[in-house]
C-alpha positions, 0 to 999 in steps of 0.5 A, a space after each residue: 075643453 074640457 078634461 085638462 089638468 084641473 084644480 079641485 073646485 068642489 067645496 064642503 056643503 055650506 050652511 043655508 045662510 051662506 048659500 043664501 048669501 052666495 046666491 044673492 051675489 051669483 057666485 059659487 063653486 060647490 055642487 050643492 045643486 038646486 037647494 040654493 036656488 030653491 031657497 031664493 027663487 032662482 035657478 042653478 047651472 052646471 058648468 062642465 067647462 072649467 076654464 070659464 068658471 070664473 067668467 061664468 060666475 061673473 055673468 051670473 051675477 050680471 044676469 041677477 043684477 039685470 033681471 032680479 033672478 038669482 043664479 048659481 053656477 057650479 062646477 065639478 071635476 068628476 066626469 059629467 055623466 057620473 056627477 049628474 047621475 049622483 045629482 039625480 040619485 039624490 033628487 037634487 038636479 041642476 036646472 040647466 046642465 052643460 054636458 057633452 054631446 053624447 050626454 044629450 042622447 042619454 041624460 037629456 033624452 030621459 030628462 031634458 025639456 023640449 026647446 023646439 019652440 024657442 027662437 034661438 033654434 032658427 039661429 044655429 046649425 048646431 042644436 041637437 035634436 033627439 026623436 024630433 025634440 030639440 034638447 041640446 043648446 050649443 054653447 060654442 064651436 070647437 075644433 081640433 087639428 095642428 096648432 102652430 106658432 107662425 112667429 116661432 116658425 118665422 124666427 127660424 126660417 125667416 119667412 112668413 108661415 103659410 099653413 095652407 102650403 102644408 097639405 102632405 106629411 112629406 111637406 110637413 116633415 120637410 118643414 120640421 127638418 128645416 126648423 131643426 136645421 135652423 136651431 129649433 131642436 125639437 119643433 113638436 110637443 105632444 100632450 100625453 093626456 088620455 083624452 087628447 090621444 084617445 078622444 081627439 087624435 084617435 077619434 079622427 080614424 072614425 070621423 074622416 070617413 064618408 059614413 063614420 056610423 057604418 065604420 063604427 058599427 063594423 068595429 063593434 062587429 069585429 069586421 075591421 082590420 085596421 092594419 089594412 085600413 088606409 085612414 088608420 095608417 095615414 093618421 098613424 104615419 103622421 103620429 109617427 112623425 110627431 113622435 120623432 120630433 117630440 120635445 119630450 121624446 125621451 120621456 113622453 109620458 112624463 110630459 107636462 101639458 103646461 110646459 108644452 103650452 108654454 113652449 107653443 106660446 113662446 115659440 120655442 115649439 112650433 107645432 102641437 096637436 090640440 084644439 082651440 080650447 088650448 089658447 086659454 092655457 097658452 095665454 097664461 104664458 109669455 105669448 108672442 103671438 102667431 098662433 093658428 090652426 091647420 089640418 093634420 097633414 097626411 100623405 093620403 089626399 081625400 075629401 078631408 084634406 085641409 079640414 079640421 074636425 069639429 062642430 058644436 060643443 058643450 050643450 045645455 039641456 034644461 032638466 025636465 024631471 019632477 024635481 025641477 018646477 015649470 017656473 025654474 024651467 022657464 027661468 032657464 029658457 029665459 036665460 038661454 035666450 038672453 045668452 043668444 040675444 043680449 049684448 052681454 051674452 054675445 060678448 060673454 061667448 065671443 070676447 070674454 071667453 074667446 069662444 066661437 059662437 054657434 049663433 049666426 046673429 052673434 057678430 062680436 069678434 072672437 078674441 081668441 087667436 085659435 078661435 078666430 082660426 076655427 071660425 075661418 074653417 067653420 065659415 068656409 064649411 071646412 069642419 069634419 063633424 065630430 063622432 059623438 057616440 063613442 062609449 064613455 070609457 073609450 078615451 080612457 081605455 084607448 087613450 092608455 093604448 095610445 100612450 103605450 104607442 107614444 112611449 114605444 111600448 107597443 107596435 102599430 099592429 099591437 095598437 090596432 089589435 087593442 083598438 079592435 078588441 076594445 070595440 068588440 068588447 063594448 055595447 053599442 051606444 044608443 043614439 
């Protein structure tokens, strides 16, 4: 997904001749924008999913070979909104932009091309429409919950692990105790990253409700007392249990994501809160198999019990500003249709990248174990929709507060107060 520890991919601006040469082979990791394709009649793509950059560049090369249309794929480690704002300020936007859902309601609302007439719209339930216009093309389905390693669990318990058997926090804690007794000293890993804690775990407090929008509006108005909120306390009770069995309990803010993913892949750790994007990191290690996903176990039993939180993720919009020609816009439309309908496009999404396709006509099996699990939940209608309208600094500000709680530097009441004060201090997001 997304905001993981990333190797810097931006490079210095290339000369015109070098850009032309790179465009001819469909590669490139710089952020020089539409300048490259302007020279050779192709178009540019901004990719915000760093774990698929190499695969995306290879796909661009294949597309160029098949169609004769040069394509450049760029990535930046800057936040999506900041990076694209810079591109618009310089009047050098990308033709096709991969962004988060909230960016569709801001950037695409202002700059996006209406795609309502495209054939792919009828093939998905995850497109984003704004003011009656289809502006967001979904690239995949992603979801979050508790990742488990069934093989690692079986090595300790001697029994096949059935995630459906763990629905309550009490049941989860009993299994953790069994694992510890069997020799797995610390069966849980917790990622300390602010995006994981603030944008993913805490976000469930808003999402697992009958009316998330009404709840968030109440937060803006300062009408919510989280210490009296059943869902907040239920999820924090679970977080307390995760903390108690955390392998990095002694120094949780020094935890290294790579080591957590390694422990989960190799079965020395049984559980970690995360999403199906984590498999890209897990498979870099000595993966023993058995990875899957289950809902966050809570003693509060409600309509969200046994469900993951997720939905469409990473949306493309086509730039409709005066700096992108109608010809380039059509090239982008053609590419998106090719991504949906061609064997190469279907294989790229489901097999090469191991993502869960949001398109009904894509029958290529997902190659990713966590993706397979998410697809099972999605097919069964067991995904709680994401709430996509938190302010841009939500995950960084409240992620930092969650880090304090993780490190026992504040109480639950102090965390609740910090969350309430944050929402009262920010402007509601238009959507």
